[in-house]
PDB file of N, CA, C and O in Angstrom:
ATOM      1  N   UNK A   1     -61.338 -18.070  20.595  1.00  0.00           N
ATOM      2  CA  UNK A   1     -59.989 -17.843  20.152  1.00  0.00           C
ATOM      3  C   UNK A   1     -59.153 -17.374  21.328  1.00  0.00           C
ATOM      4  O   UNK A   1     -59.401 -16.306  21.887  1.00  0.00           O
ATOM      5  N   UNK A   2     -58.178 -18.162  21.699  1.00  0.00           N
ATOM      6  CA  UNK A   2     -57.329 -17.820  22.829  1.00  0.00           C
ATOM      7  C   UNK A   2     -56.004 -17.259  22.314  1.00  0.00           C
ATOM      8  O   UNK A   2     -55.303 -17.909  21.539  1.00  0.00           O
ATOM      9  N   UNK A   3     -55.671 -16.045  22.754  1.00  0.00           N
ATOM     10  CA  UNK A   3     -54.425 -15.402  22.330  1.00  0.00           C
ATOM     11  C   UNK A   3     -53.270 -15.755  23.251  1.00  0.00           C
ATOM     12  O   UNK A   3     -52.145 -15.312  23.017  1.00  0.00           O
ATOM     13  N   UNK A   4     -53.512 -16.522  24.265  1.00  0.00           N
ATOM     14  CA  UNK A   4     -52.457 -16.900  25.190  1.00  0.00           C
ATOM     15  C   UNK A   4     -52.432 -15.983  26.394  1.00  0.00           C
ATOM     16  O   UNK A   4     -53.300 -15.123  26.546  1.00  0.00           O
ATOM     17  N   UNK A   5     -51.445 -16.164  27.245  1.00  0.00           N
ATOM     18  CA  UNK A   5     -51.365 -15.343  28.459  1.00  0.00           C
ATOM     19  C   UNK A   5     -51.056 -13.878  28.120  1.00  0.00           C
ATOM     20  O   UNK A   5     -50.304 -13.573  27.195  1.00  0.00           O
ATOM     21  N   UNK A   6     -51.655 -13.009  28.892  1.00  0.00           N
ATOM     22  CA  UNK A   6     -51.453 -11.573  28.703  1.00  0.00           C
ATOM     23  C   UNK A   6     -50.456 -11.081  29.748  1.00  0.00           C
ATOM     24  O   UNK A   6     -50.624 -11.316  30.945  1.00  0.00           O
ATOM     25  N   UNK A   7     -49.442 -10.410  29.287  1.00  0.00           N
ATOM     26  CA  UNK A   7     -48.424  -9.872  30.193  1.00  0.00           C
ATOM     27  C   UNK A   7     -48.838  -8.483  30.654  1.00  0.00           C
ATOM     28  O   UNK A   7     -49.213  -7.643  29.835  1.00  0.00           O
ATOM     29  N   UNK A   8     -48.772  -8.235  31.950  1.00  0.00           N
ATOM     30  CA  UNK A   8     -49.113  -6.926  32.499  1.00  0.00           C
ATOM     31  C   UNK A   8     -47.895  -6.010  32.582  1.00  0.00           C
ATOM     32  O   UNK A   8     -48.020  -4.842  32.949  1.00  0.00           O
ATOM     33  N   UNK A   9     -46.741  -6.527  32.248  1.00  0.00           N
ATOM     34  CA  UNK A   9     -45.520  -5.726  32.334  1.00  0.00           C
ATOM     35  C   UNK A   9     -45.404  -4.818  31.113  1.00  0.00           C
ATOM     36  O   UNK A   9     -45.534  -5.261  29.972  1.00  0.00           O
ATOM     37  N   UNK A  10     -45.156  -3.542  31.382  1.00  0.00           N
ATOM     38  CA  UNK A  10     -45.012  -2.569  30.299  1.00  0.00           C
ATOM     39  C   UNK A  10     -43.620  -2.703  29.683  1.00  0.00           C
ATOM     40  O   UNK A  10     -42.635  -2.856  30.406  1.00  0.00           O
ATOM     41  N   UNK A  11     -43.533  -2.646  28.357  1.00  0.00           N
ATOM     42  CA  UNK A  11     -42.209  -2.706  27.739  1.00  0.00           C
ATOM     43  C   UNK A  11     -41.445  -1.404  27.999  1.00  0.00           C
ATOM     44  O   UNK A  11     -42.043  -0.330  28.071  1.00  0.00           O
ATOM     45  N   UNK A  12     -40.137  -1.507  28.135  1.00  0.00           N
ATOM     46  CA  UNK A  12     -39.311  -0.326  28.359  1.00  0.00           C
ATOM     47  C   UNK A  12     -39.075   0.389  27.035  1.00  0.00           C
ATOM     48  O   UNK A  12     -38.772  -0.237  26.020  1.00  0.00           O
ATOM     49  N   UNK A  13     -39.219   1.707  27.063  1.00  0.00           N
ATOM     50  CA  UNK A  13     -38.965   2.501  25.869  1.00  0.00           C
ATOM     51  C   UNK A  13     -37.464   2.689  25.685  1.00  0.00           C
ATOM     52  O   UNK A  13     -36.710   2.682  26.658  1.00  0.00           O
ATOM     53  N   UNK A  14     -37.033   2.856  24.441  1.00  0.00           N
ATOM     54  CA  UNK A  14     -35.609   3.117  24.210  1.00  0.00           C
ATOM     55  C   UNK A  14     -35.182   4.427  24.869  1.00  0.00           C
ATOM     56  O   UNK A  14     -35.980   5.354  25.005  1.00  0.00           O
ATOM     57  N   UNK A  15     -33.936   4.492  25.269  1.00  0.00           N
ATOM     58  CA  UNK A  15     -33.397   5.677  25.955  1.00  0.00           C
ATOM     59  C   UNK A  15     -33.588   6.946  25.123  1.00  0.00           C
ATOM     60  O   UNK A  15     -33.829   8.018  25.678  1.00  0.00           O
ATOM     61  N   UNK A  16     -33.484   6.834  23.806  1.00  0.00           N
ATOM     62  CA  UNK A  16     -33.617   8.012  22.948  1.00  0.00           C
ATOM     63  C   UNK A  16     -35.019   8.608  22.991  1.00  0.00           C
ATOM     64  O   UNK A  16     -35.195   9.786  22.682  1.00  0.00           O
ATOM     65  N   UNK A  17     -36.018   7.816  23.368  1.00  0.00           N
ATOM     66  CA  UNK A  17     -37.390   8.323  23.426  1.00  0.00           C
ATOM     67  C   UNK A  17     -37.760   8.913  24.783  1.00  0.00           C
ATOM     68  O   UNK A  17     -38.737   9.656  24.878  1.00  0.00           O
ATOM     69  N   UNK A  18     -37.012   8.604  25.820  1.00  0.00           N
ATOM     70  CA  UNK A  18     -37.357   9.109  27.149  1.00  0.00           C
ATOM     71  C   UNK A  18     -36.395  10.187  27.649  1.00  0.00           C
ATOM     72  O   UNK A  18     -36.622  10.764  28.712  1.00  0.00           O
ATOM     73  N   UNK A  19     -35.336  10.464  26.908  1.00  0.00           N
ATOM     74  CA  UNK A  19     -34.367  11.480  27.315  1.00  0.00           C
ATOM     75  C   UNK A  19     -34.892  12.860  26.923  1.00  0.00           C
ATOM     76  O   UNK A  19     -35.064  13.125  25.734  1.00  0.00           O
ATOM     77  N   UNK A  20     -35.153  13.749  27.888  1.00  0.00           N
ATOM     78  CA  UNK A  20     -35.712  15.062  27.561  1.00  0.00           C
ATOM     79  C   UNK A  20     -34.683  16.068  27.064  1.00  0.00           C
ATOM     80  O   UNK A  20     -35.055  17.121  26.547  1.00  0.00           O
ATOM     81  N   UNK A  21     -33.408  15.768  27.209  1.00  0.00           N
ATOM     82  CA  UNK A  21     -32.376  16.755  26.876  1.00  0.00           C
ATOM     83  C   UNK A  21     -32.388  17.208  25.418  1.00  0.00           C
ATOM     84  O   UNK A  21     -32.299  18.415  25.191  1.00  0.00           O
ATOM     85  N   UNK A  22     -32.492  16.334  24.409  1.00  0.00           N
ATOM     86  CA  UNK A  22     -32.514  16.829  23.029  1.00  0.00           C
ATOM     87  C   UNK A  22     -33.702  17.748  22.748  1.00  0.00           C
ATOM     88  O   UNK A  22     -33.560  18.756  22.056  1.00  0.00           O
ATOM     89  N   UNK A  23     -34.857  17.407  23.279  1.00  0.00           N
ATOM     90  CA  UNK A  23     -36.047  18.236  23.059  1.00  0.00           C
ATOM     91  C   UNK A  23     -35.872  19.601  23.710  1.00  0.00           C
ATOM     92  O   UNK A  23     -36.219  20.624  23.120  1.00  0.00           O
ATOM     93  N   UNK A  24     -35.334  19.616  24.926  1.00  0.00           N
ATOM     94  CA  UNK A  24     -35.122  20.877  25.637  1.00  0.00           C
ATOM     95  C   UNK A  24     -34.108  21.737  24.893  1.00  0.00           C
ATOM     96  O   UNK A  24     -34.320  22.938  24.727  1.00  0.00           O
ATOM     97  N   UNK A  25     -33.015  21.141  24.448  1.00  0.00           N
ATOM     98  CA  UNK A  25     -31.989  21.907  23.738  1.00  0.00           C
ATOM     99  C   UNK A  25     -32.489  22.456  22.407  1.00  0.00           C
ATOM    100  O   UNK A  25     -32.209  23.604  22.065  1.00  0.00           O
ATOM    101  N   UNK A  26     -33.222  21.649  21.661  1.00  0.00           N
ATOM    102  CA  UNK A  26     -33.765  22.110  20.383  1.00  0.00           C
ATOM    103  C   UNK A  26     -34.795  23.210  20.608  1.00  0.00           C
ATOM    104  O   UNK A  26     -34.801  24.211  19.891  1.00  0.00           O
ATOM    105  N   UNK A  27     -35.659  23.033  21.593  1.00  0.00           N
ATOM    106  CA  UNK A  27     -36.653  24.063  21.901  1.00  0.00           C
ATOM    107  C   UNK A  27     -36.017  25.363  22.353  1.00  0.00           C
ATOM    108  O   UNK A  27     -36.438  26.443  21.938  1.00  0.00           O
ATOM    109  N   UNK A  28     -34.998  25.264  23.206  1.00  0.00           N
ATOM    110  CA  UNK A  28     -34.314  26.468  23.677  1.00  0.00           C
ATOM    111  C   UNK A  28     -33.605  27.165  22.522  1.00  0.00           C
ATOM    112  O   UNK A  28     -33.622  28.393  22.434  1.00  0.00           O
ATOM    113  N   UNK A  29     -32.984  26.392  21.636  1.00  0.00           N
ATOM    114  CA  UNK A  29     -32.316  26.978  20.470  1.00  0.00           C
ATOM    115  C   UNK A  29     -33.322  27.674  19.556  1.00  0.00           C
ATOM    116  O   UNK A  29     -33.036  28.743  19.016  1.00  0.00           O
ATOM    117  N   UNK A  30     -34.498  27.072  19.382  1.00  0.00           N
ATOM    118  CA  UNK A  30     -35.531  27.700  18.550  1.00  0.00           C
ATOM    119  C   UNK A  30     -36.001  29.019  19.158  1.00  0.00           C
ATOM    120  O   UNK A  30     -36.181  29.999  18.435  1.00  0.00           O
ATOM    121  N   UNK A  31     -36.202  29.059  20.482  1.00  0.00           N
ATOM    122  CA  UNK A  31     -36.594  30.311  21.141  1.00  0.00           C
ATOM    123  C   UNK A  31     -35.477  31.342  21.039  1.00  0.00           C
ATOM    124  O   UNK A  31     -35.753  32.530  20.877  1.00  0.00           O
ATOM    125  N   UNK A  32     -34.222  30.910  21.130  1.00  0.00           N
ATOM    126  CA  UNK A  32     -33.099  31.848  21.016  1.00  0.00           C
ATOM    127  C   UNK A  32     -33.036  32.457  19.617  1.00  0.00           C
ATOM    128  O   UNK A  32     -32.819  33.660  19.472  1.00  0.00           O
ATOM    129  N   UNK A  33     -33.224  31.631  18.590  1.00  0.00           N
ATOM    130  CA  UNK A  33     -33.235  32.140  17.213  1.00  0.00           C
ATOM    131  C   UNK A  33     -34.404  33.099  17.015  1.00  0.00           C
ATOM    132  O   UNK A  33     -34.245  34.158  16.408  1.00  0.00           O
ATOM    133  N   UNK A  34     -35.574  32.731  17.523  1.00  0.00           N
ATOM    134  CA  UNK A  34     -36.745  33.607  17.391  1.00  0.00           C
ATOM    135  C   UNK A  34     -36.526  34.931  18.119  1.00  0.00           C
ATOM    136  O   UNK A  34     -36.952  35.980  17.637  1.00  0.00           O
ATOM    137  N   UNK A  35     -35.868  34.889  19.270  1.00  0.00           N
ATOM    138  CA  UNK A  35     -35.598  36.120  20.020  1.00  0.00           C
ATOM    139  C   UNK A  35     -34.638  37.020  19.257  1.00  0.00           C
ATOM    140  O   UNK A  35     -34.847  38.231  19.180  1.00  0.00           O
ATOM    141  N   UNK A  36     -33.593  36.438  18.695  1.00  0.00           N
ATOM    142  CA  UNK A  36     -32.652  37.236  17.899  1.00  0.00           C
ATOM    143  C   UNK A  36     -33.367  37.856  16.706  1.00  0.00           C
ATOM    144  O   UNK A  36     -33.182  39.036  16.412  1.00  0.00           O
ATOM    145  N   UNK A  37     -34.180  37.066  16.023  1.00  0.00           N
ATOM    146  CA  UNK A  37     -34.928  37.600  14.882  1.00  0.00           C
ATOM    147  C   UNK A  37     -35.902  38.692  15.306  1.00  0.00           C
ATOM    148  O   UNK A  37     -36.095  39.663  14.575  1.00  0.00           O
ATOM    149  N   UNK A  38     -36.511  38.547  16.463  1.00  0.00           N
ATOM    150  CA  UNK A  38     -37.458  39.560  16.937  1.00  0.00           C
ATOM    151  C   UNK A  38     -36.762  40.885  17.214  1.00  0.00           C
ATOM    152  O   UNK A  38     -37.373  41.944  17.076  1.00  0.00           O
ATOM    153  N   UNK A  39     -35.500  40.839  17.600  1.00  0.00           N
ATOM    154  CA  UNK A  39     -34.765  42.075  17.854  1.00  0.00           C
ATOM    155  C   UNK A  39     -34.076  42.621  16.603  1.00  0.00           C
ATOM    156  O   UNK A  39     -33.736  43.803  16.557  1.00  0.00           O
ATOM    157  N   UNK A  40     -33.866  41.776  15.587  1.00  0.00           N
ATOM    158  CA  UNK A  40     -33.190  42.215  14.366  1.00  0.00           C
ATOM    159  C   UNK A  40     -34.188  42.689  13.312  1.00  0.00           C
ATOM    160  O   UNK A  40     -33.965  43.708  12.659  1.00  0.00           O
ATOM    161  N   UNK A  41     -35.273  41.962  13.147  1.00  0.00           N
ATOM    162  CA  UNK A  41     -36.272  42.288  12.124  1.00  0.00           C
ATOM    163  C   UNK A  41     -37.304  43.232  12.731  1.00  0.00           C
ATOM    164  O   UNK A  41     -38.005  42.855  13.670  1.00  0.00           O
ATOM    165  N   UNK A  42     -37.409  44.464  12.205  1.00  0.00           N
ATOM    166  CA  UNK A  42     -38.346  45.430  12.794  1.00  0.00           C
ATOM    167  C   UNK A  42     -39.811  44.975  12.752  1.00  0.00           C
ATOM    168  O   UNK A  42     -40.595  45.352  13.624  1.00  0.00           O
ATOM    169  N   UNK A  43     -40.183  44.185  11.768  1.00  0.00           N
ATOM    170  CA  UNK A  43     -41.578  43.744  11.667  1.00  0.00           C
ATOM    171  C   UNK A  43     -41.956  42.788  12.802  1.00  0.00           C
ATOM    172  O   UNK A  43     -43.141  42.599  13.076  1.00  0.00           O
ATOM    173  N   UNK A  44     -40.976  42.191  13.458  1.00  0.00           N
ATOM    174  CA  UNK A  44     -41.234  41.242  14.540  1.00  0.00           C
ATOM    175  C   UNK A  44     -41.124  41.876  15.914  1.00  0.00           C
ATOM    176  O   UNK A  44     -41.012  41.168  16.915  1.00  0.00           O
ATOM    177  N   UNK A  45     -41.152  43.180  15.976  1.00  0.00           N
ATOM    178  CA  UNK A  45     -40.980  43.877  17.261  1.00  0.00           C
ATOM    179  C   UNK A  45     -42.054  43.488  18.271  1.00  0.00           C
ATOM    180  O   UNK A  45     -41.785  43.442  19.471  1.00  0.00           O
ATOM    181  N   UNK A  46     -43.259  43.208  17.803  1.00  0.00           N
ATOM    182  CA  UNK A  46     -44.336  42.823  18.719  1.00  0.00           C
ATOM    183  C   UNK A  46     -44.108  41.444  19.346  1.00  0.00           C
ATOM    184  O   UNK A  46     -44.713  41.124  20.368  1.00  0.00           O
ATOM    185  N   UNK A  47     -43.251  40.639  18.749  1.00  0.00           N
ATOM    186  CA  UNK A  47     -43.000  39.284  19.255  1.00  0.00           C
ATOM    187  C   UNK A  47     -41.906  39.248  20.316  1.00  0.00           C
ATOM    188  O   UNK A  47     -41.650  38.193  20.895  1.00  0.00           O
ATOM    189  N   UNK A  48     -41.260  40.372  20.579  1.00  0.00           N
ATOM    190  CA  UNK A  48     -40.150  40.379  21.542  1.00  0.00           C
ATOM    191  C   UNK A  48     -40.548  39.885  22.931  1.00  0.00           C
ATOM    192  O   UNK A  48     -39.846  39.039  23.485  1.00  0.00           O
ATOM    193  N   UNK A  49     -41.647  40.376  23.521  1.00  0.00           N
ATOM    194  CA  UNK A  49     -42.002  39.872  24.860  1.00  0.00           C
ATOM    195  C   UNK A  49     -42.307  38.373  24.875  1.00  0.00           C
ATOM    196  O   UNK A  49     -41.968  37.674  25.829  1.00  0.00           O
ATOM    197  N   UNK A  50     -42.946  37.889  23.818  1.00  0.00           N
ATOM    198  CA  UNK A  50     -43.277  36.459  23.750  1.00  0.00           C
ATOM    199  C   UNK A  50     -41.997  35.629  23.675  1.00  0.00           C
ATOM    200  O   UNK A  50     -41.879  34.602  24.343  1.00  0.00           O
ATOM    201  N   UNK A  51     -41.045  36.073  22.867  1.00  0.00           N
ATOM    202  CA  UNK A  51     -39.783  35.341  22.737  1.00  0.00           C
ATOM    203  C   UNK A  51     -38.989  35.363  24.038  1.00  0.00           C
ATOM    204  O   UNK A  51     -38.419  34.347  24.437  1.00  0.00           O
ATOM    205  N   UNK A  52     -38.951  36.505  24.695  1.00  0.00           N
ATOM    206  CA  UNK A  52     -38.236  36.587  25.971  1.00  0.00           C
ATOM    207  C   UNK A  52     -38.883  35.693  27.024  1.00  0.00           C
ATOM    208  O   UNK A  52     -38.185  35.051  27.808  1.00  0.00           O
ATOM    209  N   UNK A  53     -40.212  35.650  27.044  1.00  0.00           N
ATOM    210  CA  UNK A  53     -40.889  34.764  27.999  1.00  0.00           C
ATOM    211  C   UNK A  53     -40.668  33.295  27.645  1.00  0.00           C
ATOM    212  O   UNK A  53     -40.585  32.451  28.537  1.00  0.00           O
ATOM    213  N   UNK A  54     -40.573  32.982  26.357  1.00  0.00           N
ATOM    214  CA  UNK A  54     -40.249  31.615  25.953  1.00  0.00           C
ATOM    215  C   UNK A  54     -38.888  31.189  26.475  1.00  0.00           C
ATOM    216  O   UNK A  54     -38.724  30.069  26.958  1.00  0.00           O
ATOM    217  N   UNK A  55     -37.913  32.085  26.377  1.00  0.00           N
ATOM    218  CA  UNK A  55     -36.586  31.794  26.934  1.00  0.00           C
ATOM    219  C   UNK A  55     -36.651  31.648  28.451  1.00  0.00           C
ATOM    220  O   UNK A  55     -36.035  30.747  29.021  1.00  0.00           O
ATOM    221  N   UNK A  56     -37.399  32.535  29.101  1.00  0.00           N
ATOM    222  CA  UNK A  56     -37.517  32.485  30.560  1.00  0.00           C
ATOM    223  C   UNK A  56     -38.155  31.177  31.027  1.00  0.00           C
ATOM    224  O   UNK A  56     -37.672  30.547  31.968  1.00  0.00           O
ATOM    225  N   UNK A  57     -39.230  30.774  30.372  1.00  0.00           N
ATOM    226  CA  UNK A  57     -39.902  29.523  30.750  1.00  0.00           C
ATOM    227  C   UNK A  57     -38.976  28.329  30.500  1.00  0.00           C
ATOM    228  O   UNK A  57     -38.972  27.377  31.281  1.00  0.00           O
ATOM    229  N   UNK A  58     -38.197  28.371  29.426  1.00  0.00           N
ATOM    230  CA  UNK A  58     -37.238  27.302  29.160  1.00  0.00           C
ATOM    231  C   UNK A  58     -36.173  27.201  30.237  1.00  0.00           C
ATOM    232  O   UNK A  58     -35.821  26.104  30.669  1.00  0.00           O
ATOM    233  N   UNK A  59     -35.657  28.352  30.675  1.00  0.00           N
ATOM    234  CA  UNK A  59     -34.653  28.362  31.744  1.00  0.00           C
ATOM    235  C   UNK A  59     -35.272  27.883  33.055  1.00  0.00           C
ATOM    236  O   UNK A  59     -34.659  27.104  33.784  1.00  0.00           O
ATOM    237  N   UNK A  60     -36.478  28.343  33.352  1.00  0.00           N
ATOM    238  CA  UNK A  60     -37.158  27.934  34.586  1.00  0.00           C
ATOM    239  C   UNK A  60     -37.417  26.424  34.600  1.00  0.00           C
ATOM    240  O   UNK A  60     -37.120  25.750  35.587  1.00  0.00           O
ATOM    241  N   UNK A  61     -37.967  25.902  33.515  1.00  0.00           N
ATOM    242  CA  UNK A  61     -38.241  24.469  33.440  1.00  0.00           C
ATOM    243  C   UNK A  61     -36.980  23.629  33.512  1.00  0.00           C
ATOM    244  O   UNK A  61     -36.958  22.587  34.166  1.00  0.00           O
ATOM    245  N   UNK A  62     -35.929  24.082  32.840  1.00  0.00           N
ATOM    246  CA  UNK A  62     -34.657  23.350  32.877  1.00  0.00           C
ATOM    247  C   UNK A  62     -34.052  23.360  34.268  1.00  0.00           C
ATOM    248  O   UNK A  62     -33.492  22.356  34.710  1.00  0.00           O
ATOM    249  N   UNK A  63     -34.158  24.483  34.961  1.00  0.00           N
ATOM    250  CA  UNK A  63     -33.595  24.541  36.315  1.00  0.00           C
ATOM    251  C   UNK A  63     -34.376  23.645  37.279  1.00  0.00           C
ATOM    252  O   UNK A  63     -33.782  23.029  38.164  1.00  0.00           O
ATOM    253  N   UNK A  64     -35.689  23.567  37.118  1.00  0.00           N
ATOM    254  CA  UNK A  64     -36.487  22.660  37.956  1.00  0.00           C
ATOM    255  C   UNK A  64     -36.103  21.209  37.667  1.00  0.00           C
ATOM    256  O   UNK A  64     -35.947  20.412  38.592  1.00  0.00           O
ATOM    257  N   UNK A  65     -35.951  20.866  36.399  1.00  0.00           N
ATOM    258  CA  UNK A  65     -35.573  19.505  36.036  1.00  0.00           C
ATOM    259  C   UNK A  65     -34.194  19.161  36.593  1.00  0.00           C
ATOM    260  O   UNK A  65     -33.990  18.070  37.126  1.00  0.00           O
ATOM    261  N   UNK A  66     -33.240  20.102  36.468  1.00  0.00           N
ATOM    262  CA  UNK A  66     -31.897  19.848  36.991  1.00  0.00           C
ATOM    263  C   UNK A  66     -31.898  19.701  38.510  1.00  0.00           C
ATOM    264  O   UNK A  66     -31.178  18.861  39.050  1.00  0.00           O
ATOM    265  N   UNK A  67     -32.699  20.509  39.200  1.00  0.00           N
ATOM    266  CA  UNK A  67     -32.779  20.399  40.664  1.00  0.00           C
ATOM    267  C   UNK A  67     -33.383  19.053  41.070  1.00  0.00           C
ATOM    268  O   UNK A  67     -32.903  18.421  42.011  1.00  0.00           O
ATOM    269  N   UNK A  68     -34.427  18.614  40.373  1.00  0.00           N
ATOM    270  CA  UNK A  68     -35.030  17.312  40.669  1.00  0.00           C
ATOM    271  C   UNK A  68     -34.050  16.173  40.374  1.00  0.00           C
ATOM    272  O   UNK A  68     -33.968  15.202  41.127  1.00  0.00           O
ATOM    273  N   UNK A  69     -33.316  16.302  39.283  1.00  0.00           N
ATOM    274  CA  UNK A  69     -32.349  15.261  38.928  1.00  0.00           C
ATOM    275  C   UNK A  69     -31.233  15.186  39.965  1.00  0.00           C
ATOM    276  O   UNK A  69     -30.818  14.097  40.363  1.00  0.00           O
ATOM    277  N   UNK A  70     -30.752  16.345  40.399  1.00  0.00           N
ATOM    278  CA  UNK A  70     -29.714  16.379  41.432  1.00  0.00           C
ATOM    279  C   UNK A  70     -30.216  15.725  42.714  1.00  0.00           C
ATOM    280  O   UNK A  70     -29.482  14.983  43.366  1.00  0.00           O
ATOM    281  N   UNK A  71     -31.471  16.002  43.075  1.00  0.00           N
ATOM    282  CA  UNK A  71     -32.053  15.388  44.272  1.00  0.00           C
ATOM    283  C   UNK A  71     -32.167  13.874  44.115  1.00  0.00           C
ATOM    284  O   UNK A  71     -31.904  13.124  45.055  1.00  0.00           O
ATOM    285  N   UNK A  72     -32.559  13.434  42.928  1.00  0.00           N
ATOM    286  CA  UNK A  72     -32.682  11.997  42.689  1.00  0.00           C
ATOM    287  C   UNK A  72     -31.319  11.316  42.748  1.00  0.00           C
ATOM    288  O   UNK A  72     -31.204  10.209  43.274  1.00  0.00           O
ATOM    289  N   UNK A  73     -30.292  11.962  42.216  1.00  0.00           N
ATOM    290  CA  UNK A  73     -28.946  11.383  42.265  1.00  0.00           C
ATOM    291  C   UNK A  73     -28.414  11.312  43.691  1.00  0.00           C
ATOM    292  O   UNK A  73     -27.669  10.394  44.034  1.00  0.00           O
ATOM    293  N   UNK A  74     -28.795  12.283  44.524  1.00  0.00           N
ATOM    294  CA  UNK A  74     -28.380  12.263  45.929  1.00  0.00           C
ATOM    295  C   UNK A  74     -29.171  11.243  46.725  1.00  0.00           C
ATOM    296  O   UNK A  74     -28.737  10.823  47.798  1.00  0.00           O
ATOM    297  N   UNK A  75     -30.329  10.838  46.214  1.00  0.00           N
ATOM    298  CA  UNK A  75     -31.166   9.884  46.929  1.00  0.00           C
ATOM    299  C   UNK A  75     -32.118  10.531  47.901  1.00  0.00           C
ATOM    300  O   UNK A  75     -32.554   9.886  48.855  1.00  0.00           O
ATOM    301  N   UNK A  76     -32.458  11.802  47.685  1.00  0.00           N
ATOM    302  CA  UNK A  76     -33.400  12.485  48.569  1.00  0.00           C
ATOM    303  C   UNK A  76     -34.757  11.793  48.546  1.00  0.00           C
ATOM    304  O   UNK A  76     -35.166  11.233  47.529  1.00  0.00           O
ATOM    305  N   UNK A  77     -35.442  11.841  49.672  1.00  0.00           N
ATOM    306  CA  UNK A  77     -36.699  11.115  49.851  1.00  0.00           C
ATOM    307  C   UNK A  77     -37.803  11.613  48.909  1.00  0.00           C
ATOM    308  O   UNK A  77     -38.531  10.798  48.343  1.00  0.00           O
ATOM    309  N   UNK A  78     -37.939  12.910  48.733  1.00  0.00           N
ATOM    310  CA  UNK A  78     -39.027  13.451  47.918  1.00  0.00           C
ATOM    311  C   UNK A  78     -38.674  13.680  46.468  1.00  0.00           C
ATOM    312  O   UNK A  78     -39.411  14.364  45.759  1.00  0.00           O
ATOM    313  N   UNK A  79     -37.561  13.124  46.003  1.00  0.00           N
ATOM    314  CA  UNK A  79     -37.117  13.359  44.634  1.00  0.00           C
ATOM    315  C   UNK A  79     -37.969  12.583  43.641  1.00  0.00           C
ATOM    316  O   UNK A  79     -38.543  11.543  43.963  1.00  0.00           O
ATOM    317  N   UNK A  80     -38.035  13.108  42.447  1.00  0.00           N
ATOM    318  CA  UNK A  80     -38.773  12.469  41.372  1.00  0.00           C
ATOM    319  C   UNK A  80     -38.063  11.178  40.971  1.00  0.00           C
ATOM    320  O   UNK A  80     -36.837  11.093  41.050  1.00  0.00           O
ATOM    321  N   UNK A  81     -38.817  10.187  40.547  1.00  0.00           N
ATOM    322  CA  UNK A  81     -38.264   8.878  40.188  1.00  0.00           C
ATOM    323  C   UNK A  81     -38.011   8.827  38.683  1.00  0.00           C
ATOM    324  O   UNK A  81     -38.813   9.338  37.901  1.00  0.00           O
ATOM    325  N   UNK A  82     -36.908   8.217  38.279  1.00  0.00           N
ATOM    326  CA  UNK A  82     -36.633   7.994  36.866  1.00  0.00           C
ATOM    327  C   UNK A  82     -35.721   9.013  36.222  1.00  0.00           C
ATOM    328  O   UNK A  82     -35.554   8.991  35.003  1.00  0.00           O
ATOM    329  N   UNK A  83     -35.125   9.900  36.990  1.00  0.00           N
ATOM    330  CA  UNK A  83     -34.256  10.926  36.413  1.00  0.00           C
ATOM    331  C   UNK A  83     -32.782  10.586  36.515  1.00  0.00           C
ATOM    332  O   UNK A  83     -31.946  11.354  36.039  1.00  0.00           O
ATOM    333  N   UNK A  84     -32.440   9.468  37.116  1.00  0.00           N
ATOM    334  CA  UNK A  84     -31.034   9.177  37.410  1.00  0.00           C
ATOM    335  C   UNK A  84     -30.340   8.382  36.322  1.00  0.00           C
ATOM    336  O   UNK A  84     -29.125   8.201  36.401  1.00  0.00           O
ATOM    337  N   UNK A  85     -31.036   7.904  35.324  1.00  0.00           N
ATOM    338  CA  UNK A  85     -30.409   7.098  34.278  1.00  0.00           C
ATOM    339  C   UNK A  85     -29.680   7.997  33.301  1.00  0.00           C
ATOM    340  O   UNK A  85     -30.185   9.053  32.920  1.00  0.00           O
ATOM    341  N   UNK A  86     -28.488   7.575  32.894  1.00  0.00           N
ATOM    342  CA  UNK A  86     -27.726   8.327  31.889  1.00  0.00           C
ATOM    343  C   UNK A  86     -27.601   7.553  30.617  1.00  0.00           C
ATOM    344  O   UNK A  86     -26.992   8.031  29.660  1.00  0.00           O
TER     345      UNK A  86
END
């Protein structure tokens, strides 16, 4: 049974599936809500450091992504590939 020629080219994913911005924004908003709740609800006092670190890691990761994207837009040699599409 011959299925015909096999293409080695990978299909391109839709832009909505490869754009990290919605995931980052939703995740950051969830950590922000959890942090507010941890400071408002006394029973969640033990979760305050975890929530603050979640916000910190989100800011750190976003700043690294933005720096890499800026480098890619400038055309820097060591910049990550694939971040320049809007």
